[in-house]
DRENBANU-784311 format. One record per residue (C-alpha): residue in three letters; x, y, z. Coordinates in nm, 4 decimals. Example, Ala and Ser with C-alpha at 12.3 -4.5 7.8 and 13.67 -1.06 7.14 Angstrom:
% DRENBANU-784311
> ALA:1.2300:-0.4500:0.7800
> SER:1.3670:-0.1060:0.7140
END
This chain:
% DRENBANU-784311
> UNK:11.0753:14.4577:9.6947
> UNK:10.8428:14.7426:9.6046
> UNK:10.8192:15.0504:9.8224
> UNK:10.4925:15.2309:9.8821
> UNK:10.5379:15.6069:9.9108
> UNK:10.2450:15.8453:9.9688
> UNK:10.1731:16.0135:9.6371
> UNK:10.1659:16.3752:9.7619
> UNK:10.4976:16.3311:9.9448
> UNK:10.6632:16.1603:9.6490
> UNK:10.5456:16.4214:9.3986
> UNK:10.6629:16.6997:9.6301
> UNK:11.0037:16.5367:9.6794
> UNK:11.0599:16.4710:9.3092
> UNK:10.9496:16.8241:9.2241
> UNK:11.2021:16.9652:9.4706
> UNK:11.4777:16.7556:9.3085
> UNK:11.3877:16.8840:8.9638
> UNK:11.3576:17.2451:9.0743
> UNK:11.6898:17.2261:9.2588
> UNK:11.8691:17.1046:8.9480
> UNK:11.7055:17.3640:8.7246
> UNK:11.8089:17.6442:8.9611
> UNK:12.1770:17.5414:8.9681
> UNK:12.3937:17.8145:8.8243
> UNK:12.6131:17.7334:8.5295
> UNK:12.7928:17.9673:8.2967
> UNK:12.7688:17.7024:8.0237
> UNK:12.4091:17.5858:8.0327
> UNK:12.2187:17.6510:7.7137
> UNK:11.8810:17.5929:7.8813
> UNK:11.6838:17.8033:8.1234
> UNK:11.3783:17.8041:8.3459
> UNK:11.1700:17.8034:8.0290
> UNK:11.2702:17.4376:7.9937
> UNK:11.0353:17.3563:8.2771
> UNK:10.7389:17.4376:8.0588
> UNK:10.8571:17.1784:7.8076
> UNK:10.8466:16.8918:8.0566
> UNK:10.5159:16.7116:8.0530
> UNK:10.3517:16.7176:8.3994
> UNK:10.3335:16.3374:8.3932
> UNK:10.7106:16.3182:8.4268
> UNK:10.6463:16.3386:8.8006
> UNK:10.3908:16.0596:8.7903
> UNK:10.6305:15.8613:8.5755
> UNK:10.9031:15.9003:8.8348
> UNK:10.6669:15.7888:9.1077
> UNK:10.5284:15.4938:8.9144
> UNK:10.8700:15.3571:8.8279
> UNK:11.0539:15.4469:9.1464
> UNK:11.0835:15.0810:9.2436
> UNK:11.1318:14.9321:8.8993
> UNK:11.3994:15.1400:8.7306
> UNK:11.5341:15.3396:9.0257
> UNK:11.4249:15.6834:8.9132
> UNK:11.6705:15.9513:9.0227
> UNK:11.7900:16.2734:8.8699
> UNK:12.0478:16.0617:8.6869
> UNK:11.7811:15.8189:8.5692
> UNK:11.5713:16.1077:8.4374
> UNK:11.8419:16.1986:8.1874
> UNK:11.6317:16.0082:7.9386
> UNK:11.3708:16.2800:7.9683
> UNK:11.5981:16.5703:7.8872
> UNK:11.6700:16.7718:7.5769
> UNK:12.0423:16.7285:7.5097
> UNK:12.1966:17.0091:7.3053
> UNK:12.5452:17.1398:7.2352
> UNK:12.6325:17.4113:7.4868
> UNK:12.6867:17.7578:7.3445
> UNK:13.0317:17.7808:7.4934
> UNK:13.3001:18.0119:7.3477
> UNK:13.5721:17.8736:7.5781
> UNK:13.8702:17.7789:7.3542
> UNK:14.0719:17.6247:7.6388
> UNK:13.8368:17.3508:7.7497
> UNK:13.9676:16.9933:7.7243
> UNK:13.8759:16.6493:7.8593
> UNK:14.1446:16.3830:7.8551
> UNK:14.1847:16.0328:7.9951
> UNK:14.5155:15.9210:8.1419
> UNK:14.6931:15.6095:8.0207
> UNK:14.6752:15.4137:7.6988
> UNK:14.3744:15.4199:7.4723
> UNK:14.3792:15.0378:7.4824
> UNK:14.2138:14.9445:7.8109
> UNK:14.2772:14.6434:8.0297
> UNK:14.0026:14.4183:8.1637
> UNK:13.9645:14.6207:8.4835
> UNK:14.1062:14.9681:8.5372
> UNK:14.0660:15.2858:8.7362
> UNK:14.0839:15.5627:8.4774
> UNK:14.1781:15.9205:8.5622
> UNK:13.9679:16.1729:8.3708
> UNK:14.1098:16.5255:8.3622
> UNK:13.9008:16.8280:8.2714
> UNK:14.1157:17.1360:8.2093
> UNK:14.0705:17.4872:8.0763
> UNK:13.7546:17.5627:8.2763
> UNK:13.6895:17.9351:8.3026
> UNK:13.4207:17.9291:8.5709
> UNK:13.3782:17.6016:8.7630
> UNK:13.0220:17.5418:8.8855
> UNK:12.8646:17.2584:9.0808
> UNK:12.6456:17.1519:8.7870
> UNK:12.9384:17.0408:8.5678
> UNK:12.9572:16.6645:8.5288
> UNK:13.1200:16.3849:8.3321
> UNK:12.9498:16.0737:8.1928
> UNK:13.0980:15.7476:8.0720
> UNK:12.9264:15.6537:7.7457
> UNK:12.9449:15.3213:7.5634
> UNK:12.9723:15.2660:7.2787
> UNK:13.1579:15.5886:7.2036
> UNK:12.9474:15.6479:6.8951
> UNK:12.6307:15.6416:7.1038
> UNK:12.4093:15.9378:7.0401
> UNK:12.4120:16.1752:7.3366
> UNK:12.2018:16.4299:7.1530
> UNK:11.8252:16.4333:7.1321
> UNK:11.6196:16.1672:6.9534
> UNK:11.3000:16.3278:6.8223
> UNK:11.1935:16.0163:6.6335
> UNK:11.2181:15.8014:6.9453
> UNK:11.0021:16.0101:7.1750
> UNK:10.7096:15.7653:7.1564
> UNK:10.9274:15.4838:7.2867
> UNK:10.9563:15.6482:7.6260
> UNK:10.5848:15.6235:7.6886
> UNK:10.6686:15.2695:7.7985
> UNK:10.8279:15.4184:8.1099
> UNK:10.5258:15.6384:8.1749
> UNK:10.6852:15.9481:8.0213
> UNK:10.4459:16.1178:7.7778
> UNK:10.6621:16.4228:7.7193
> UNK:10.6805:16.5692:7.3697
> UNK:11.0458:16.6569:7.4211
> UNK:11.3207:16.4945:7.2203
> UNK:11.4958:16.2546:7.4577
> UNK:11.8485:16.1316:7.5203
> UNK:11.9252:15.8583:7.2705
> UNK:12.1542:15.6455:7.4864
> UNK:12.1876:15.5946:7.8578
> UNK:12.5227:15.6737:8.0287
> UNK:12.6927:15.3824:8.2046
> UNK:12.7854:15.6049:8.4995
> UNK:12.8452:15.9703:8.5814
> UNK:13.0113:16.1984:8.8354
> UNK:12.9847:16.5658:8.9198
> UNK:13.3192:16.7407:8.8892
> UNK:13.2628:16.8743:9.2397
> UNK:13.3658:16.5228:9.3561
> UNK:13.7140:16.6683:9.3134
> UNK:13.7380:16.8838:9.6297
> UNK:13.9713:17.1290:9.4535
> UNK:13.7455:17.1910:9.1541
> UNK:13.5032:17.4559:9.2746
> UNK:13.7757:17.6431:9.4684
> UNK:13.9979:17.6365:9.1586
> UNK:14.3069:17.5333:9.3522
> UNK:14.4592:17.3887:9.0355
> UNK:14.5104:17.6989:8.8194
> UNK:14.6646:17.7304:8.4773
> UNK:14.7732:18.0586:8.3201
> UNK:14.6468:18.0750:7.9620
> UNK:14.6911:18.4329:7.8296
> UNK:14.9203:18.7201:7.9052
> UNK:14.8984:19.0884:7.8213
> UNK:15.1876:19.3222:7.8769
> UNK:15.3565:19.0528:8.0814
> UNK:15.0582:19.0053:8.3089
> UNK:14.8352:18.6961:8.3188
> UNK:14.4860:18.7952:8.2123
> UNK:14.3239:18.4529:8.1700
> UNK:14.3446:18.1769:8.4305
> UNK:14.1614:17.8477:8.4009
> UNK:14.0685:17.5757:8.6486
> UNK:14.0730:17.1981:8.6305
> UNK:13.9227:16.8917:8.7939
> UNK:14.0130:16.5245:8.8142
> UNK:13.7803:16.2247:8.8510
> UNK:13.8469:15.8520:8.8816
> UNK:13.6238:15.5984:8.7027
> UNK:13.6234:15.2241:8.7631
> UNK:13.5923:15.0463:8.4273
> UNK:13.5574:14.6765:8.3441
> UNK:13.5828:14.5126:8.0049
> UNK:13.2395:14.5589:7.8466
> UNK:13.3816:14.4823:7.4983
> UNK:13.2515:14.7995:7.3297
> UNK:13.4587:15.1171:7.3156
> UNK:13.3876:15.4051:7.5526
> UNK:13.4259:15.7794:7.5757
> UNK:13.3846:16.0413:7.8458
> UNK:13.1557:16.3374:7.7861
> UNK:13.1652:16.6644:7.9771
> UNK:12.8236:16.8151:8.0384
> UNK:12.7089:17.1429:8.1863
> UNK:12.3726:17.2113:8.3439
> UNK:12.3532:16.9185:8.5829
> UNK:12.1358:16.6139:8.5255
> UNK:11.8242:16.8259:8.4869
> UNK:11.9333:17.0661:8.2093
> UNK:12.2331:16.8993:8.0452
> UNK:12.4182:17.0182:7.7389
> UNK:12.7372:16.8785:7.5888
> UNK:13.0585:17.0761:7.6324
> UNK:13.3333:16.8401:7.5232
> UNK:13.4034:16.4754:7.4429
> UNK:13.7166:16.2733:7.5051
> UNK:13.8833:16.0551:7.2492
> UNK:13.7400:15.7075:7.2052
> UNK:13.8952:15.4346:7.4174
> UNK:13.8880:15.0668:7.3254
> UNK:13.9553:14.7549:7.5264
> UNK:14.2824:14.5871:7.4383
> UNK:14.1062:14.2519:7.3980
> UNK:13.7271:14.2730:7.3579
> UNK:13.7239:13.8936:7.3153
> UNK:13.8883:13.8268:7.6517
> UNK:13.7129:13.5446:7.8435
> UNK:13.5883:13.6937:8.1731
> UNK:13.3560:13.6652:8.4733
> UNK:13.3568:13.2879:8.5146
> UNK:13.1075:13.1451:8.7630
> UNK:13.0247:12.7863:8.8574
> UNK:12.7041:12.5922:8.9117
> UNK:12.6068:12.2320:8.9819
> UNK:12.4212:12.0336:8.7178
> UNK:12.3127:11.7432:8.9384
> UNK:12.3452:11.5987:9.2878
> UNK:12.6453:11.3723:9.2299
> UNK:12.9217:11.6263:9.2859
> UNK:13.1037:11.4724:8.9876
> UNK:13.0272:11.7474:8.7336
> UNK:13.0450:12.1255:8.7415
> UNK:12.9315:12.3860:8.4897
> UNK:13.1496:12.6904:8.4245
> UNK:12.9898:12.9894:8.2502
> UNK:13.1816:13.2932:8.1259
> UNK:13.1486:13.5970:7.8974
> UNK:13.3564:13.6876:7.5929
> UNK:13.3363:13.8997:7.2803
> UNK:13.4233:13.5882:7.0815
> UNK:13.1396:13.3958:6.9152
> UNK:13.3596:13.0960:6.8356
> UNK:13.3527:12.8049:7.0835
> UNK:13.6222:12.8142:7.3501
> UNK:13.7115:12.5541:7.6082
> UNK:13.7711:12.4941:7.9744
> UNK:14.0889:12.3091:8.0698
> UNK:14.0723:12.1448:8.4113
> UNK:14.2250:11.8865:8.6377
> UNK:14.5083:11.6838:8.4959
> UNK:14.4910:11.7635:8.1259
> UNK:14.1141:11.7389:8.0708
> UNK:13.9223:11.9831:7.8522
> UNK:13.5684:12.0515:7.7355
> UNK:13.4473:12.2724:7.4499
> UNK:13.1965:12.5465:7.5321
> UNK:12.8470:12.5943:7.4036
> UNK:12.7898:12.9552:7.2962
> UNK:12.4745:13.1606:7.3381
> UNK:12.3701:13.5234:7.3401
> UNK:12.0584:13.7393:7.3179
> UNK:11.9594:14.0506:7.1263
> UNK:11.7312:14.3514:7.1563
> UNK:11.4678:14.1561:6.9662
> UNK:11.4666:13.8960:7.2459
> UNK:11.3786:14.1521:7.5099
> UNK:11.0225:14.1880:7.6365
> UNK:10.7927:14.4775:7.5594
> UNK:10.4320:14.5742:7.5567
> UNK:10.2987:14.8004:7.2831
> UNK:10.6134:15.0123:7.2970
> UNK:10.9751:14.9035:7.3582
> UNK:11.0977:14.8546:7.7140
> UNK:11.4245:15.0004:7.8489
> UNK:11.5947:14.6702:7.7593
> UNK:11.4818:14.7130:7.3984
> UNK:11.5705:15.0787:7.3807
> UNK:11.7970:15.3152:7.5724
> UNK:11.9133:15.0556:7.8274
> UNK:12.0402:14.8065:7.5719
> UNK:12.4065:14.7046:7.5626
> UNK:12.5484:14.4189:7.3574
> UNK:12.6105:14.1281:7.6002
> UNK:12.8739:13.9658:7.3809
> UNK:12.8694:13.5858:7.3935
> UNK:12.8043:13.3660:7.6937
> UNK:13.0069:13.0449:7.6982
> UNK:12.9192:12.7442:7.9089
> UNK:13.0947:12.4091:7.9495
> UNK:13.0526:12.1146:8.1855
> UNK:13.3551:11.9681:8.3588
> UNK:13.2970:11.5948:8.4127
> UNK:13.4767:11.3028:8.5717
> UNK:13.5277:11.4886:8.8995
> UNK:13.5189:11.3647:9.2569
> UNK:13.2852:11.5214:9.5180
> UNK:13.4365:11.7541:9.7797
> UNK:13.7594:11.7771:9.5833
> UNK:13.9633:12.0731:9.4590
> UNK:14.0710:12.1162:9.0959
> UNK:14.2493:12.3859:8.8926
> UNK:14.0921:12.5226:8.5741
> UNK:14.1119:12.7992:8.3190
> UNK:13.8888:12.8904:8.0259
> UNK:13.9283:13.0605:7.6884
> UNK:14.1175:12.9898:7.3676
> UNK:14.4507:13.0631:7.2055
> UNK:14.2872:13.3152:6.9712
> UNK:14.0709:13.4989:7.2265
> UNK:14.2972:13.4620:7.5297
> UNK:14.2794:13.2670:7.8547
> UNK:14.1531:13.3400:8.2002
> UNK:14.3823:13.3107:8.4968
> UNK:14.4003:12.9644:8.6504
> UNK:14.1468:12.9247:8.9310
> UNK:14.1154:12.6586:9.1997
> UNK:13.7585:12.5376:9.2593
> UNK:13.6007:12.2798:9.4878
> UNK:13.3180:12.0438:9.3973
> UNK:13.0245:12.0224:9.6407
> UNK:12.9614:11.7079:9.8448
> UNK:12.7465:11.4428:9.6799
> UNK:12.3863:11.4065:9.7842
> UNK:12.3610:11.1567:10.0668
> UNK:12.7022:11.2281:10.2159
> UNK:12.7438:11.3737:10.5606
> UNK:12.8507:11.7377:10.5770
> UNK:12.7580:12.0553:10.3867
> UNK:12.8702:12.4124:10.4492
> UNK:12.6726:12.6672:10.2491
> UNK:12.5990:13.0390:10.2277
> UNK:12.2703:13.1944:10.1166
> UNK:12.1332:13.5433:10.0551
> UNK:11.9006:13.7385:9.8295
> UNK:11.8829:14.0840:9.6722
> UNK:12.2541:14.1572:9.6292
> UNK:12.3015:14.3597:9.3097
> UNK:12.6072:14.5796:9.2833
> UNK:12.7405:14.9267:9.3585
> UNK:13.0074:15.1394:9.1894
> UNK:13.3671:15.1036:9.3053
> UNK:13.4191:15.4726:9.2385
> UNK:13.2246:15.7895:9.3246
> UNK:12.9863:15.7534:9.0313
> UNK:12.6120:15.7447:9.0257
> UNK:12.4568:15.4688:8.8175
> UNK:12.1155:15.3490:8.7109
> UNK:12.0544:15.1293:9.0150
> UNK:12.2819:15.1070:9.3202
> UNK:12.2595:14.8458:9.5972
> UNK:12.4681:15.0078:9.8723
> UNK:12.5415:14.6974:10.0804
> UNK:12.6523:14.4772:9.7941
> UNK:13.0234:14.5585:9.8121
> UNK:13.0574:14.4899:10.1855
> UNK:12.8584:14.1658:10.1568
> UNK:13.0577:14.0485:9.8536
> UNK:13.3819:14.1197:10.0405
> UNK:13.2580:13.9295:10.3475
> UNK:13.1515:13.6346:10.1307
> UNK:13.4885:13.6312:9.9529
> UNK:13.6757:13.6315:10.2829
> UNK:13.4710:13.3369:10.4044
> UNK:13.5217:13.1451:10.0789
> UNK:13.8943:13.2135:10.1249
> UNK:13.8713:13.0334:10.4594
> UNK:13.7879:12.7089:10.2768
> UNK:13.4655:12.6570:10.4711
> UNK:13.2157:12.6953:10.1842
> UNK:13.0852:12.4176:9.9599
> UNK:12.8084:12.6111:9.7830
> UNK:12.6340:12.9491:9.7625
> UNK:12.2623:13.0070:9.7006
> UNK:12.1557:13.3515:9.5686
> UNK:11.7758:13.3510:9.5853
> UNK:11.6566:13.6192:9.3473
> UNK:11.7176:13.9834:9.2555
> UNK:12.0587:13.8988:9.1208
> UNK:12.2146:14.2024:8.9447
> UNK:11.9275:14.4572:8.9394
> UNK:12.0264:14.5401:8.5815
> UNK:11.6518:14.5785:8.5098
> UNK:11.6885:14.6459:8.1409
> UNK:12.0238:14.8290:8.1544
> UNK:12.2309:14.5418:8.0251
> UNK:12.5810:14.6782:8.0851
> UNK:12.5203:14.6382:8.4580
> UNK:12.5328:14.2588:8.4266
> UNK:12.9046:14.2909:8.3444
> UNK:12.9697:14.4977:8.6564
> UNK:12.7759:14.2502:8.8710
> UNK:12.9571:13.9485:8.7270
> UNK:13.2866:14.1247:8.7892
> UNK:13.1836:14.1711:9.1536
> UNK:13.0936:13.8069:9.2241
> UNK:13.3459:13.6272:9.0053
> UNK:13.6203:13.6114:9.2733
> UNK:13.4043:13.3737:9.4792
> UNK:13.1468:13.2443:9.2271
> UNK:13.4358:13.1025:9.0223
> UNK:13.5486:12.8833:9.3134
> UNK:13.2353:12.7168:9.4550
> UNK:12.8951:12.6183:9.3189
> UNK:12.6872:12.9376:9.2793
> UNK:12.3207:12.8397:9.2564
> UNK:12.0482:13.0961:9.1896
> UNK:11.6733:13.1479:9.1958
> UNK:11.4877:13.3975:8.9804
> UNK:11.3407:13.7142:9.1320
> UNK:11.1018:13.9870:9.0288
> UNK:11.3838:14.2082:8.8988
> UNK:11.4920:13.9308:8.6621
> UNK:11.1515:13.8223:8.5330
> UNK:10.8490:14.0473:8.5845
> UNK:10.7048:14.2527:8.3013
> UNK:10.3521:14.3263:8.1898
> UNK:10.2195:14.0829:7.9308
> UNK:10.5112:13.8417:7.9752
> UNK:10.3246:13.5742:8.1675
> UNK:10.4647:13.6702:8.5072
> UNK:10.2389:13.6247:8.8086
> UNK:10.3015:13.9903:8.8904
> UNK:10.2436:14.2530:8.6210
> UNK:10.4937:14.5100:8.7444
> UNK:10.7737:14.6114:8.5020
> UNK:11.0472:14.5173:8.7508
> UNK:11.2781:14.3481:8.4994
> UNK:11.2869:14.6500:8.2674
> UNK:11.1993:14.4186:7.9790
> UNK:11.4576:14.1450:8.0420
> UNK:11.1840:13.8927:8.1279
> UNK:11.4294:13.6343:8.2575
> UNK:11.6196:13.6065:7.9294
> UNK:11.9422:13.7676:8.0489
> UNK:11.9245:13.5841:8.3824
> UNK:11.8766:13.2391:8.2285
> UNK:12.1567:13.3017:7.9788
> UNK:12.4083:13.4154:8.2395
> UNK:12.2992:13.1633:8.5038
> UNK:12.2031:12.8284:8.3473
> UNK:12.0551:12.6152:8.6251
> UNK:11.9452:12.2466:8.6062
> UNK:11.5879:12.3461:8.5204
> UNK:11.3342:12.1389:8.3215
> UNK:11.3181:12.3826:8.0277
> UNK:11.3588:12.7424:7.9181
> UNK:11.1488:12.9869:8.1230
> UNK:11.0726:12.7133:8.3767
> UNK:11.3266:12.8257:8.6369
> UNK:11.2599:12.5724:8.9094
> UNK:11.4835:12.2812:9.0059
> UNK:11.6106:12.0764:9.2979
> UNK:11.9599:11.9783:9.3996
> UNK:12.0961:11.7558:9.6742
> UNK:12.4212:11.8309:9.8516
> UNK:12.5309:11.6089:10.1417
> UNK:12.2368:11.5694:10.3805
> UNK:12.0251:11.8509:10.2312
> UNK:11.7639:11.8475:9.9543
> UNK:11.7114:12.2016:9.8172
> UNK:11.3827:12.2689:9.6361
> UNK:11.4267:12.5939:9.4408
> UNK:11.1167:12.7567:9.2929
> UNK:11.0120:13.0670:9.1005
> UNK:10.7698:13.2904:9.2864
> UNK:10.7291:13.4874:8.9619
> UNK:10.5824:13.1957:8.7636
> UNK:10.2424:13.0400:8.8187
> UNK:10.2375:12.8499:9.1483
> UNK:9.8614:12.7958:9.1693
> UNK:9.7331:12.4433:9.2350
> UNK:9.6632:12.3686:8.8669
> UNK:9.9984:12.4987:8.7443
> UNK:10.2911:12.2986:8.6093
> UNK:10.5209:12.4397:8.8754
> UNK:10.2858:12.3409:9.1583
> UNK:10.2716:11.9842:9.0333
> UNK:10.6498:11.9805:9.0059
> UNK:10.6903:12.1134:9.3617
> UNK:10.4492:11.8550:9.4934
> UNK:10.6227:11.5669:9.3154
> UNK:10.9750:11.6852:9.3939
> UNK:10.9253:11.7167:9.7676
> UNK:10.7229:11.3967:9.7931
> UNK:11.0034:11.2035:9.6255
> UNK:11.2774:11.3029:9.8726
> UNK:11.4413:11.0060:10.0428
> UNK:11.4731:11.1385:10.3977
> UNK:11.7014:10.8511:10.4949
> UNK:11.9495:10.9814:10.2353
> UNK:11.8895:11.3563:10.2650
> UNK:11.7114:11.4091:10.5982
> UNK:11.6900:11.7878:10.5606
> UNK:11.4457:11.9524:10.3204
> UNK:11.5081:12.3212:10.2449
> UNK:11.2524:12.5112:10.0347
> UNK:11.3613:12.8374:9.8739
> UNK:11.2469:13.1069:9.6329
> UNK:11.2301:13.4839:9.6171
> UNK:10.9098:13.6356:9.7574
> UNK:10.8366:13.5508:10.1223
> UNK:10.5349:13.3937:10.2853
> UNK:10.5983:13.5768:10.6127
> UNK:10.7502:13.9199:10.6712
> UNK:10.7270:14.2010:10.9239
> UNK:10.8942:14.4409:10.6828
> UNK:10.7299:14.7809:10.6881
> UNK:10.6831:14.7766:10.3100
> UNK:10.4924:14.4491:10.3099
> UNK:10.5748:14.1976:10.0389
> UNK:10.3982:13.8745:10.1354
> UNK:10.1324:13.7402:9.8958
> UNK:9.8398:13.5744:10.0702
> UNK:9.7546:13.3819:9.7537
> UNK:10.1026:13.2319:9.7445
> UNK:10.0729:13.1426:10.1124
> UNK:9.7335:12.9763:10.0646
> UNK:9.8425:12.7721:9.7626
> UNK:10.1931:12.6583:9.8549
> UNK:10.2206:12.6558:10.2339
> UNK:10.0179:12.3313:10.2746
> UNK:10.2791:12.1538:10.0586
> UNK:10.5479:12.2561:10.3060
> UNK:10.3600:12.1033:10.5955
> UNK:10.2607:11.7897:10.4018
> UNK:10.6252:11.7204:10.3164
> UNK:10.7691:11.8246:10.6533
> UNK:10.9927:12.0980:10.5128
> UNK:11.2496:12.1916:10.7746
> UNK:11.3672:12.5337:10.6587
> UNK:11.2200:12.7938:10.4217
> UNK:11.4458:13.0683:10.2807
> UNK:11.3121:13.3737:10.0963
> UNK:11.4412:13.7175:9.9944
> UNK:11.2610:14.0169:9.8381
> UNK:11.2224:14.1998:10.1686
> UNK:11.5533:14.3648:10.2482
> UNK:11.6284:14.2558:10.6012
> UNK:11.6752:13.9424:10.8114
> UNK:11.3844:13.7822:10.9977
> UNK:11.3396:13.4418:11.1635
> UNK:11.0095:13.2875:11.2668
> UNK:10.8912:13.0233:11.5081
> UNK:10.7699:12.6937:11.3586
> UNK:10.4867:12.8685:11.1773
> UNK:10.1833:12.7574:10.9769
> UNK:9.8792:12.9645:10.8747
> UNK:10.0103:13.2628:11.0700
> UNK:10.0278:13.0713:11.3978
> UNK:10.3221:12.9416:11.5959
> UNK:10.2880:12.5642:11.6082
> UNK:10.6037:12.5288:11.8177
> UNK:10.8694:12.7511:11.9728
> UNK:11.2425:12.6804:11.9834
> UNK:11.4021:12.5905:12.3145
> UNK:11.7412:12.7073:12.4405
> UNK:12.0159:12.4458:12.4441
> UNK:12.2971:12.4392:12.7003
> UNK:12.4757:12.7172:12.5094
> UNK:12.1644:12.9346:12.4960
> UNK:12.1087:12.8693:12.1247
> UNK:11.7501:12.8491:11.9944
> UNK:11.6869:12.4866:11.8978
> UNK:11.3939:12.3553:11.6937
> UNK:11.3252:11.9866:11.7584
> UNK:11.1992:11.8317:11.4334
> UNK:11.1875:11.4815:11.5763
> UNK:10.8480:11.6068:11.6867
> UNK:10.7764:11.8019:11.3664
> UNK:10.5076:12.0706:11.3736
> UNK:10.5838:12.3271:11.0975
> UNK:10.8730:12.4812:10.9011
> UNK:11.1031:12.7547:11.0233
> UNK:11.0895:13.0470:10.7802
> UNK:11.3729:13.2968:10.7330
> UNK:11.3900:13.6111:10.5194
> UNK:11.7479:13.6701:10.3988
> UNK:11.7130:13.9634:10.1569
> UNK:11.9819:14.1723:10.3299
> UNK:12.2720:14.1261:10.0857
> UNK:12.2844:14.4646:9.9134
> UNK:11.9633:14.6551:9.8441
> UNK:11.8789:14.9474:10.0766
> UNK:11.7507:14.7962:10.3985
> UNK:11.3868:14.7802:10.5067
> UNK:11.2564:14.8695:10.8484
> UNK:11.0166:14.6553:11.0498
> UNK:10.6629:14.7153:11.1683
> UNK:10.6386:14.8649:11.5154
> UNK:10.4205:14.5748:11.6297
> UNK:10.5296:14.2556:11.4519
> UNK:10.3265:13.9361:11.4643
> UNK:10.3799:13.6711:11.7300
> UNK:10.5449:13.4379:11.4803
> UNK:10.8363:13.6836:11.4303
> UNK:11.1205:13.5968:11.6696
> UNK:11.4331:13.7706:11.5372
> UNK:11.4493:14.0874:11.3257
> UNK:11.7755:14.2453:11.2034
> UNK:11.8018:14.5279:10.9499
> UNK:12.1723:14.5147:10.8655
> UNK:12.3667:14.3962:10.5627
> UNK:12.4944:14.0416:10.5836
> UNK:12.4669:13.6820:10.4685
> UNK:12.3186:13.3541:10.5938
> UNK:12.5412:13.0587:10.6785
> UNK:12.4497:12.6923:10.7185
> UNK:12.6316:12.3820:10.8426
> UNK:12.4427:12.0588:10.7827
> UNK:12.5115:11.7122:10.9190
> UNK:12.2625:11.4222:10.9207
> UNK:12.1826:11.5045:11.2849
> UNK:12.1410:11.8826:11.2777
> UNK:12.1329:12.2081:11.0854
> UNK:12.3284:12.4904:11.2451
> UNK:12.2272:12.8240:11.0921
> UNK:12.3631:13.1747:11.1395
> UNK:12.3161:13.5323:11.0287
> UNK:12.6542:13.7057:10.9807
> UNK:12.6878:14.0848:10.9830
> UNK:12.8940:14.1757:10.6745
> UNK:13.0473:14.4831:10.8372
> UNK:13.1597:14.3317:11.1654
> UNK:13.1726:13.9636:11.0594
> UNK:12.9963:13.8856:11.3865
> UNK:12.7225:13.6228:11.4152
> UNK:12.4108:13.8140:11.5236
> UNK:12.1647:13.5252:11.5130
> UNK:12.2257:13.1552:11.5557
> UNK:11.9796:12.8663:11.5733
> UNK:11.9738:12.4892:11.5319
> UNK:11.7280:12.2414:11.3848
> UNK:11.7652:11.8876:11.5157
> UNK:11.6035:11.5503:11.4500
END
């Protein structure tokens, strides 16, 4: 969702951030207040314009800084990483900075990958940054750090509690140095890494010292497996994983069955751009390795199977137990749904884009999958929020793999996967950072009609799910509109009595930042009524909101309380769909308008997930608070 911040306030706030960083004292910084005069005034406008697309922060603005070698005479300074230089697939690395003469709060450490990335200035690349709105004439940072931490995260650093005596004169210590220790969470991103010590904060950085290069013990290791359904039979399941190995691998499953993988990838040349390269084409690029995908066939619906994936040469994943979803037309389905999850660091780092609720929601989802009460998960847009910084897909996949590897994980495309100017998106904002759906469709192959047509339907038990793209043309003359119309009209309601319609951007929201598109409402809402859609699920707005049975902004029917006091919508006398916004799975939460519309019944601005239990007779639906695990909204739809 896009935020709308008053321009004077935003410019003032960003200016204060910049001035604060420039005024930080550092005995190492090679820059001064004169650097301010070298920053083009439009850097502020650039930060404002792209606040919602590439998460501009002082860390993000590193790409607008002159990066030089600090003029530092300190002979004692060292940066070292504990453990072996050959890294495992997931580790918490201890980074030690020693020999510091004068610790200051502007000292920081960045994780860089690959280790040969250029962390100096790039004078020949300055024109490329105009794509982000930055028209500065400064040389700019050549490569974007994966993550970074201020050394002051170590509470003993600034107070110099950890002292080392370095020089003596006449038996007396005359030189004492200080040290600091940071912990970095690292996953296997296949390319080698190094840690770089900077002075001067994020606003005036210069390089003090670099660690040795660290490599992953097995860059080809098969990782981050996640499942998806390919049809409504429950007899096949697709497994998709990532590896540094371009050779086909295989999945071994069940009782001695196997299937060879198809291998795909994408390159910088595949990324979207306008006249000048996007972040995905330039400083945000990271090699994605190879994405493997294989279909396990000959399965039974609602049945558990073991599997592992990989090869003898590249290595094997751990064995995982997964469960197939129920076949379309059967009785019972238990599913979870949410939008706008993303990821957050598992250490104290800052990163390009952080979704603060994602860890608690992922943990809550994993715990519920562990209970054995989940047949499928639907993630309806704004998946990783990588937005052109490709290494963040690996961190997101690492976050979801514990549960996405065990049940069908179905997705819809969102603005932060697809939108970019000139790419054919309905919306011209640069929200995808130049990915334009390419990374999303490679990592998450869904049963869609064709490439860049990310709409599909799937039936599980008594539910028909119609999954659309709000980012592709949905007007009445479009291909997607005709598909929606035909798909919903063809549903056999005696087989799958419940029709659930889902996509990313909502038709109805009381979120204070807005987000509903009247054109989308005018074009598509009549189809929902014509086909008697029961439930509509959208994300994009970062909260939870449930409506009455609503059509054209009017309540056509209100739910009634059952004997347990639960809101119940009687669709035996159908009037209009129930619409629910479920974009509360990770991104910073949105507030609500002070005076919401009459059609808005329940409004919750807390992190959580949506839970459904379908039988042929009723849908029972719940909002679950991820922090407390308590059900904070419950309603039923009956026939």
